N, C-alpha and C positions, 0 to 999 in steps of 0.2 A: 750716757752709756756707762754701764757698770763694768767692774773688773772682769767678770766672767765673759761678758760679751766681747770685750776688747781682746782677751786671750783667745777666744774662739776665732775672731776675725784675723788675728795675727797668724794663727796656725793655718787658716784657710789661705791667707796671703802667701805663706811659705809653700803650700801645696801649689798655688798658681805660679809662684816664682820658678820652682823646679820644672813644672809642666811647660811653661813658656820658654825657659832656658833650653830645655831639651829640643824644642822645635827650632828656636832661633839660631842656635849654635851651628847647625848644619850648613846654613847658607854661606857664612864667611869662610868655612872650611873647604869650600868648593875647589879652589885651585890646588890645594894640597891633596885632596882625595882623588881628583881627576888624574893628577900626575902619578900618585902612588898605585892606584888600581888600573891605570891606563884606560880610562873610560872617557866617553864623549860628553859634552855639555848636556845632551839630551838624556843620557843615562844618569848623569848626576841629578838632573831635574826630576827624573822618575824617582830616584832615591829620596829626594826631598818631598815630592808630592805623595809618595806612598803612605807617609804618616797621615797627611790630611785626608786622603781618600779612605783609608781604613778607619780613621777616627770618625768620619762622617757616617760610614756604614754601621760601626759599633754603636754610635750615639743613637742612630735610628732604631736599631734592634733593642737596645737597652730600654727604650721608651715603653716597651710592652711589659716590663716586669719591675722597674725600679720603685714604683709606688707601693709595691707589696712588701718592702723591706725597710728596716730602720736605715735612715740615710747615712748614719755613721758607719754602719757595717758595709753598705754599698760603696761608700767612699774609700774605706779601708781596703776592701777587696780590689777595687779598680786601681788604687794607688800602689798596692803591692805588685800587681801585674805590670804597671807602668815602670816601677823601679827595676823589676827583673828585665824588662825590655831595654831599659837604659844601660844596664850592665852588659846585656847581650851586644849592644852597639859598641861598647868599650872594648869588647874582646873579639869582635868580628874580624876574621883573618882575610876575607875576600869580599868582593863587591856584592855577590849574591847573598852572602851571609849578612852583610850590612843591611841590604834591602829587607831581608827576612826579619832582622832585629827591629828595623824601623816599623815594619808592619805589626810586629808584636807590641811594640811600644804604643803605636797608634790605636791598636785594638782596645787597650785598656785606657789610654789617654783620652779617647773619645767620650768616655763616661765621666771624666773628672770635672770638666768645666761646668756641665749642667748640674752635677751634684753640689758643687761649691755654691752656685747661685741659688739652688733650691734650699740649701741649709741656711744661707743668709736670709732668704725670704721667709722661711719657717720660723726663724728665731728672732728676727728683728722686726718690730712693728713697721707698717708702711710709712708712718710719719717720720721715722728715722732711718729708713732703708737706703736712701740715696747716699747718706753719709757712710753707712756700712759698706756699700758698693765701692765708694771712693777709696776706703782703706784697702779692700781686697784688690782693687785694680792698681794700687801702688806697686803690685808685683811686676807689672809690665815695665814700670819706670826703673825698678831695681834691676831687672833683667837687662835693660838697655844701658844703664849707667855702669853697673858692676859686672853683670853676667857675661855679656858679649866681649867686652875688652879683656876681662879676666880669662875667659875661655880661649880667646886668641893668644893671649900671653902664655897660657899653659901649653897650648898646642905648639907654639914656637919653641918653648923651653924644653919640653919633653917630646910629645908626639900628639897626633890627633886623637889618640885614645884618652888622653888625660882629662879633657873637659867632661866627657861622659862618665869617667870614673868619679870625678868630683861631684857631678850632679847626682849620680847614683848614691854616693856616700851621704850627701846631704839628705837624700830621699830616705835613707835608713833611719836617720834621726827624726825626720818628719813622721814616719810610720809610728815611732814610739810616742810622739806627741799626740797623734790622732788617737792611738789606742788608750793612752792613760789620761789625757786631758780633755778630749771632746766627749761631752755627755751623750747618752742615747738621744736620738732625734726621731721620735716615732709618733708625734702627735697626729700626723696625717693618717696613721693606721686606725685610729679610733673613729674616724669619719669615713673610712673607706667602705665602699659598697661591696658586699659579699657576692661571690659567684659572678663577678664581672667577666665579660669576654676579654681575652688577652689583647684584643684589638680595639678595646673601648677608647683608647687614647686617640686613635684615628677617627673613629665615629664621633667622638666628642668634638674634635677639631672641625670635622665636616659639618656638624650640626650647629657650630657656633661661629657666626660671622666675626665676632670679636676676636676669637683666637686666630682665625685666618688673617685678619688684619694685622695682628701682632706679628705673626710669622712673615707676612709680606713686608712689613715694616723693617724687620731685622734683615731680611734678604736684600731689600732695596738699598739699605744703608751700607751693608757689607760690600755689595757690588760696586757702589759708588766709591767706597774707600779703597778696596783692594785692586781696583783697576788702575789706580795711581801708584800704589806702594812698590810693585816690582820694578818700576822704571825710575824710581826716585833717584837712586845712586847713579845709574847710567846717564840720566838727564843732567845731573849736577856736573858730572865730568864732561859730557859731550856738549851740552848747551850753555853751561854757566862757567866753563873753564875752571871747575873746582878740582883740586888735586885729589887723586885717588888716595893718597896717604892721609888726607884730612877727613875722609868719609866718616871715620869713627866719631869725629866731633859732632856730627849731626845727631847721633844717638846719645852721646854724652850730654850735650846741651839739652836736647829734647827730653830725654829721660830725667835729667836733674830738675827741669822745670815742672814736669808733670808729677814728680814725686811730691812736690810741695802743693801743686794746684789741685790734685785729685781729691784729697780729703776736704779741701776748702770748697770745691765745686759741689761735693756731696752735701755738705752742711747747708750751703746756700739753697740747693734744690729742695732740701727738706723744709727749709724756712719759707722760701718764696714760691714753691710749687715745682713739681718735676717737669710738667709740660712747658711752662714759660721758660725755664732755664734750658731745657732741651732746644726750644725754638731759638733762644738767644745764641747758644753756642753753635747750633746748626747754621744759622745765618752768618755768624762770625767766621766759621770755617770756610765759607765761600771765598774769603779774601786770600788766605794762603793757598787754597786749591788753585785759584786762577793764577797767582804769582808763580807757584811751583811748576805749573804746566805751561807757562809762557816765559821761562827763564831766558836771560841773555847774560853774557859775561859781566860779572859784578864782583865787588870786593868780598872777601871772606866773611867779614862781620855782617854784611847785609844778608848773605845767604843764611847765616846762622840765626839771624833775627826772623827771617821768613820761615825757616824750618822749625824754629822754636814755637812760633805762632801756630804752625801746622799741628805740631804735637799737642799743644795745650788745647786748641779748639776741637780737634778730632776726639781727643780723650774726654774733653768736657761734655761733648754731646752724648758720648756712650754711657756715662755714669747715670744720668737721669733716665736714659732709655732703658737700661738694664732693670732699674727699679720699676719702671712702668710695665715692661713686658712681664716681669715676674709676678705682677699683680693682676693679670687678666684671668687667672684661674684660681680656684680654691686650693687649699693645701693638699687635699687628697688627690688632686690631679696634677700637682705642680711638677713632680719629678719627671713624669712621662712627657708633659708638655715642654719642659725646659730641655729635655733630651732631644726631642724633635726640633726645637729651636736651635740647639747647638749643631745638630746635623745639617739643618738648613744653612747655617752660617758657614760651615765647612764647605758645603757644596757651592755656596755663593762665592766663597773665596777662590775656589778653583775656576769657576766660571768667569769671575772678574779678571783673573790673570790671563786667561785665554782671550777674553774680549779685548783687553789692552794690547795683547800680542798681535791680534789681527789688524789693529788700527795703526800702531806705532811702527815706523819704518826707520831703520838705521842707515844713514848715508855713509859714503866711503870715508869721509873725514870724522866719523864717529858721532855726528849730531843725530838727535832723535827728531824726526819729522812727524807731524800729526799728533804729538803728545798733547797739544792744546785741545784737540778734538776730544781726547779722553777726559780732559778737565771739564769741558762743557757738558759732557754726558754725566760726569760726577755731580756737577752743580745742579743739573736738571733732576737727578735722582735724589739729591738732598732736599730739594723743594717738594718733590713727591712725598718724601718721608715725613716732612712737616705736616702735610695734608693728612697722611695716614695716621700720624700720632694724634692729631686733633679729633679723630673719630674713635679712638680707643676708649673703652669703659674699664676702669680699674677697680678690682676687688681689693679692698684695704685690709683683708685678713692676712 
């Protein structure tokens, strides 16, 4: 990997870091915001989900036009709008204004993830693409290790506005990096079909069983993953007697481990094959999924080992998967397809959280019952995803 490629990937990782931070920081600010704005948990939940819902809609709509423009310009446009929305969150004086700001941030944020993956796929050859995905996905690790604890510290030191101010300020620097250091990415325009119907992305997906399998694969894996995530912290406290004050250790340890394992997994996937490494990590992930959804009171160090395995294996299966999914379409169709894929993932995330909520029951003493059922569903969906991945045909352009 040459210097220009590394610089591009670092900038894209910075884009992802701020994008992920903006989403993640809302959840731990819940108690402070509910008290300040005098809102119910349901109202706070709507404020959190408004970002994902809007991002899902905007990702779907953007699929109809993103392949007609230089990917750098599309990313710059979306990212500027996202930064404006983040600053709007920082200055929101009321609950309704905060929801409006979250909707604005989600409107542009929904375009960012798909553009980042499309740029990686357009600029990095398939034989090295998983390694590149590993570098870009280190942003999640950084957000977990540095972002969330730093955001909570800023909120406690100043106010809840501070984390959004800092993310927005970092975003201003990233805008300059994109503008001055990211080259034009328009190779897909040379192969584009003229006078295409704006809805060709949908007709292409409908006419291609391979694309439909890729979208189904993404959705199935996201449902299996995010049906567990919302109840991870409550189950640790209620079922494993884990102290609420130690919850941050889960993200600190898990994020630290994936920071080092993400690029390593990507390199191994490029060397040994994306599909075999996906299967390996998908099967390994079944171990911590079962353990986490069947927790009993245990020592702190045991919980951290289990949660660390969870982060490593879940992240490990996503890196080769992203490389595989990005390769099911040629470059001239990639932006629109990846936008639809991103929209499907956002929708699946919301569906998964609701699915888990319908199954899990909290007892009077704070225990979560039937969380193991969610685990069994997740395990079944992972096995389905392996079958779907085995049937994908990958375009190596």
